[in-house]
N, C-alpha and C positions, 0 to 999 in steps of 0.2 A: 802543773802550775797550780800552786796552793800549798798551805800548811795545815795539816789536819791537828787538831788538839783533842786530847783524850783526857777525861778525869779519872784519876786513880785513887779508889777509896782505901781507907786504913785497912780493909780486909781483902785488899787486893782486886776487888771488883773493878770493872771498866765501864765507862758511860760516855756518850758522845756529848761534846759540848755544843751547845746552840750556836749555830751560825757557821760552824767548822764544815769543810775546810775554808780558811780565810786567803782571799787572793793576794798574791804577791808576784813578784818578776818570774819570768820563765826560766827552767832549767836549774832547780836548785839541787846541788849535789853535797851541800853541807849545811847543818843546823847547830848552833851553839847557843848555850843559856848561861847567863851570867850568874855569878854567885849569889846575887839578890833573889834568884828564882822568878824574877818577873820580866827581865829584859832578854830579848831574843834576837840574834843577829843571823841573817842567811845570805850568802852571796847567789846572785842569779846570773847564769852564763848567758841567757839570750839577750839581755839589755845590759851586759858588762857593768853590773853595779852590786853594791852591798846595801841592804836595808835592815834597819833596827825596829823592833816592835815591843810594845809592853802589853803583859798579860794582866788583864783586869781581874777583879775577884770572882767573876763568872767563867774565867779560862778564855774569854775573847781576846783576839790580837788587836792592838791599835798601834798604826804606825806612828813612830817618834819623830817629832819635827827635828830636821837637822841630822836625822841619822840615815839618810839615803845619799850615798856618795857614788858617782860615776868613776869608773876605772879605765885603764888603758888597754884592757884586753878581757878574756873571759875568765871570771873568777872560778876557781875550782874547790876552794876549801877556805874556811875561816876558823880561827882559834883565839881564844881570849887567854890572857894571863890568869893565874888562880885568883888574883886579887880584883880582876875585872877592870883594871886601869887601861890596859891596852888591847887592841884588837889587831891581829895579823891576817892579811888575806893573801893567798896564793894565786897569782895570776898565770894561767897557762900560756905555754909558748915553748920554743926550742932556742934557748933555754926559757924556762919559766922564771918569775921573779916573785919576791915577797915585799909587799908594802905594809906600812904600820899606821895606826890610827890610835889617837888619845880618845879615851872615853870620858865624857862629862858626867856628873851626877844625874843629869837628865836623861843620860844614854845617847846624847847627840855625839856624832863623831867628828874629829877633825884631824888633817894630816899631822904627823908629828914632826915633819920636816926631815926625818932621817932618810937618807937615800935608800932606794929600793936596793935589794941584794939578789943576785942572780942563783937560781938553783942548779946545782951540778947536773950534768947529763940531760938526757931527754925527759922533760917534765911536763908534757902537755896536759897530764891529768894529776898533777901533785896533790896530795892529800896531806894534812898538816895535824900536828899534836904539840902541845906544850907539857914538858915534864911537870909532875906535881910540885917540885921545888920552884918552878916559875923561873929557873935559871936557863933553860934550853929550849928552843923551837926545833922540832924534826919534821923533815918533809919527805914522804915517800914518793918516789918519781913514777912508780908504777911501770911505764914503758922502760925506763932507764935501769930498773932493777937496783936501785941505791936508796939509802937513806941519808939525806943531807941534814947535817947539824948545825946549829946556829946558836952562839951564846947571846942572850938577852941582856943588853946593858940598859943604862939609865935613859929615860925618855924613849924607850921602845926601839933603840937602835939594835942592829943585829950584826954580829961578826961571825963570818963563815969559819967553821971548824973543819970543813971537808965532807966526804961522804964515806959510807960504809957499804960494801957490796952485800945484797942479800938475794933470796931465791926470786923467781920469775913472778913478776906481776904484784909487788907489795902495795898494800893499801894502808889505810891509817893506822899507825901503831896504837896499842893500848898499854897500859902501865899497871904495875901494882901500886896500892896506894901509898906506899913508903917510897915510892920513886927509885926503888934499887933496880927494878928489872923492866925491860921493854919487850913487847912481843909484836911482831908484824905478820899479818897474814899474807900469803904468797898465792895469788889466785891461780896463776898458770903453774905453780908448782905443786898445788894441792897439799901444802904443808904450812907451817908456822914457824918463823924464825924467832929465837929467844935472844935477848943479850943482857949482860949486866951493865949497868952505868957506871963508870968510873968517877973517880974524884974530879977529873978534868972535863967530864961529860963524855968521854970516849965509850965506845960500845964493844963489849967482849962477849963472845958467843957463850950461852949457858950450856952446861953438860947436856949432850944428846940432841942439841938442835941441828937441823930442823925437826919438827915434830909433825908426823902424818895426821891430817884431820879426817880422813876418809870421804873427802869431797873437795869442792872449790870453796876455800875459806873466803869469807867477807866481811872480816873485822875480828876484833879480839876484845873481850870485856872481863876484867878481873873483878871479883867480888870486893865489897867494902872491907872484909875481914882479911883479904888477901890469900884466901885459902884455896879459891877455885877460880878457873878461867873457863869462859864459854865462847864457842866461835860458830856462827851459823854457816852452814855449807849451802851456797847459793845453787850450786849444782850438786845433787846428792840428797836433797830434801831432808836435811838432818841438822842437829845442833851437836857439835863435839865438845865433850867437857873433860877438863883436867883437872888433877891436883897441883898445886903449885908448891914446889919444895923450898927449903930455906937456902938453897943455892941457886934458885931460879929455874931449875930443870922441872919438866912437866912429865907427868904419866896419865894415861886415860882413866877416867872414872868408871865405875863398874857400869856397864850396861851402855857406854858411849860407843858410837853416836846415838842420839836420841831422835827418833822420827818426828819429822814435821807433819802437818796435815798434808793429804794428797793433794795434788796439782797445785803445789806452791813452790815458790823460789825464795828460800830464807835469805833475809837481807841483813837485817841488825837485830841485837838483842838489847834488853835493858833489864836491871834488876830492881825490884821494890825496895825502899830503904829498910823494910823489915827483914830483908835477906831471905825471905821464904816464897817470894814469887818472882818468876822470870817471864819476861814478855818478849815474843818474837813478832817481828814485822816483816812482811814479804816485800821483796822488790817487784816481783810480777806473780799474779794467781790466775787461774782460769776464771776466777770471779771478776777480773777486770780491774778492780781498785784494791789498794793496799788494805790487807786484813791484819789485825792484832790478835795473836793467839798467846794464851796463858798457860804456864807450867808451875808446879809446885816444885820446890827445891828441898830434896830430903836431907837428913843429917850428914850423909856421906857425900852430898853434892850431886846426887843423881836427880834426874828430872822425870816427872810424870805429869801428863795432862791435868789441868786443874779440874775439868769438868765444866768450866764456865763456857758460855758460847763466844765465838771469835767476834771481834768488833770491826765494823767497817769504817775506815777513816775517809773514804771518799776520794783519797789521793791516787792519781794514776803514776805507776812506776816510781817507787821510792829507792832510788839508787845513791850509793855512797853513804857516808856516816849522817844520816838524816834523822836519826832517832835519838832524842834527848829527854831525860827525865828531870823535873825541876826538883830541886832539894826538898 
């Protein structure tokens, strides 16, 4: 319960923000940052609501008036459109559904009035992502082993486009920056499914998919230049790294997978805007609270520990796509 905020310096060093972690609702499984780099939204399962916060100049979080909305079930994911104008929240259930909100300049939320849309299959722990184009919303059903796709229309309306089978236990998809390819980590399949995105939003498997990760994958992050992809292995204590080819196919980077610190369960990764530093946040550790570990990214995409000390966020159990870096 709470949001940890870490300051990232230009040289990649990490430092704690005073007052962090900041209290919020219980059971956060998703964190999303708006394009302005100051507005943050989190759904919290425990009290079935979504809340919005503003980062001040010191990195402290302040609740936004009018940005706390009660929901009709446990929210498992939230996702913004690339322009920050609409927020989509996945509500768990059998089936689950997606509701949409308009985002005011203040960050306040209001229902769009668009009807909720059902998610195909068993989606009790649905995780969402929006294509970089802003045209499509994808929901990984996790238990249902599918990716449900929706076209995003005017005013935040959603048009179901059907579902695509994936391997076992898909979690939140990651994209190449150009929006041509999508990758889904399959926790129960210990691999990564790759798809090319068609002109109609359809998904076509990339050459060689699925790709083994040498552990239980827990997300997928493609670097800003689109050259490399990194996957934390929650079980296996490592980070898998891949070269991304022009056809969307993946091959392991030299030395992959890269070892995580002992007694940790890797959860999420983030990359510094300079493209030279990667950060790994734990789901669980023997330490008790989530630690952030830093690595240097070599010219070939390989990872080596940075030598900087790990930073304690003070947050207990950071599960799901709960790591976001401000622009």
